C-alpha positions, 0 to 999 in steps of 0.5 A: 431558661434563667428565668425559671431558675429566678423563679424557683428562686424566689419561691425557695425563699417562701420553701426554706422558711421555717414550717408554719402550723398545719389544722388536722382537718387539712393534715387528713380526715375521719375514716368513714367521713367521706365521699362515695362514687356512683355509677348508673347506665342511662338513655339521654333523649331529645337531641337534634339528630346527634345521637347514636345510630345502629347501637343494638344495645340502645334500642333494647334500652329505648325499647326497655324505657317504652315499656315501663311506660305501657307503650308496646312496639309491633314486632320488628319495629325499632326505635329512631336513635338519632334523637338519643344516646347512651351515656354512663352517669356519675356522681358523688355521694357526699358523706352523711347524705340523707335521702331526699337530698339532691347530688350534680351529676356528670353524664358523658356518652358511651357511643357514636353520639356527637353532642347531648345539647339539648337532651334530658335524661330518663330517670335512672339508677345511680348505683354503689361499689356494693350494687345497691341503690343510692341515687335516681337521677334524671333531668335536662342537661347543660353542655358547655361545648358546642359541635358542628359539621357541614355536608364537605366532611369538615367540622368545628368543634367548641371544648367537649359536647359529648359530656354534660352535667345536670346541677342536682341532678340526682335524688339520695334514696339511701343513706351511708351508714359510716359507724359515726355515731356507734363506734368507740373508737374513731380512726383519723387518716393522714393524707401524707404517712409520716410517724413524725406528724403522726406523734405531733398530732398525737401529743396535740389531741392529747394536750386538749383532750387527755388520752384520748389518742394513740398512734396506730401507725404512720398514717392512722391515729385513734380517738377515743370518743364519748358516746353521743352523737351531739357530744362527739361531733363537737369534740370533732369539731374542736379536734379538727381546729388544733394546730399541729406543725408538720414534720419536715417532707422527705428530699425530693427532686420532681423531674418531667422529662417532657416538659423540662420542668424540675421541682426541687423541695425544701428538704434537699441537702448537698455534700461538698461538691464541685460542678462544673458546665459549659458548652460547645456550640457548632454552626455550619452554614451552606451557602449555595451560588451559581457559577455559569459556563463561559459563552459559547461552551459546551458547559452547563450551569451548575450549583457550586457548594460554599460552607463555612464551619464555625466553633463556639465555646462559652466559658467553663464555669465552676460551682462550688457547692459547700455541705449541707447547701439548702435549696435557695443556695444549690438554685443560686450556684446552678444559675451562675453557670446558666444552665438550662431545663435539660442541663439542670437534669444531667447536673443532677442526676451526675450528683446524685451518683457522686453521692452529693445529693442526698434526695430522692430522684423521681421521673416523670 
């Protein structure tokens, strides 16, 4: 476990360095200039016996597909389903996408199909959150997984054969209105809420474009824009490249109780405290031995238990943490105690309860 602390200490050398400037485009996004999620329902055909079976909704879907193609099946006749699979289609519509452009799609089974390898997606509509059709999907699937089975029931699966992708598999049919070229002001939203970062960004933007930016809250700024898409695009391009020094992040300690991972950010500071840490190791060894009875006696062979108990007490060390100790000093002190990841969590929680750790504890 000591290797973990050496790695954290090495990271602290870089984390504790003075904050450097970030581009505006890396700190947030303009409202409305974002991708939109699309979903759809479809049928994959042409499978080699790895499709669904006995699903009524798949049967109805197949009858609907054949009906659109002008093929009417006789009453009581059900199409074979092992070569077809019902799927859910998901896609992401980028900002400013125009009709006629293509986007990638992901196709996933929703029934008992075991593989989509070799299948083709039948023409299917893609819907937005408003229920409108924004794209049409169709094409041959590329599946990275593989699944095989034997007659004795043995199976072998590599990756996930029930999910596939189609590059450029959907055509955009409708554009999403963003208000980019019609609104007098555009709103810029930070990825992380922070009033100081928002104020610094406002000052940086106003330095290049006097009076253009105004802080609304800890996340949002409004920026006055000129009318005309060409001039507005040029101004946004210049704003996105402005460099801003973001505010220091809040002091936070992240603990993953399942993996034992502990992450301490550079803002963590400590009040004066002394930490003592020691271990008591108890070892019990069992060495049973077989005991034979004396000759011509009525005794029986028996097993005699022999136990050895040992106690080892490791030397207890005390580390003194000075006021305002930073991440590097905290890690050095705890590393001197030789604590493991589990012990580190206990020590940090004790420091928090003692009021010496000025940070938020987040337990995952």
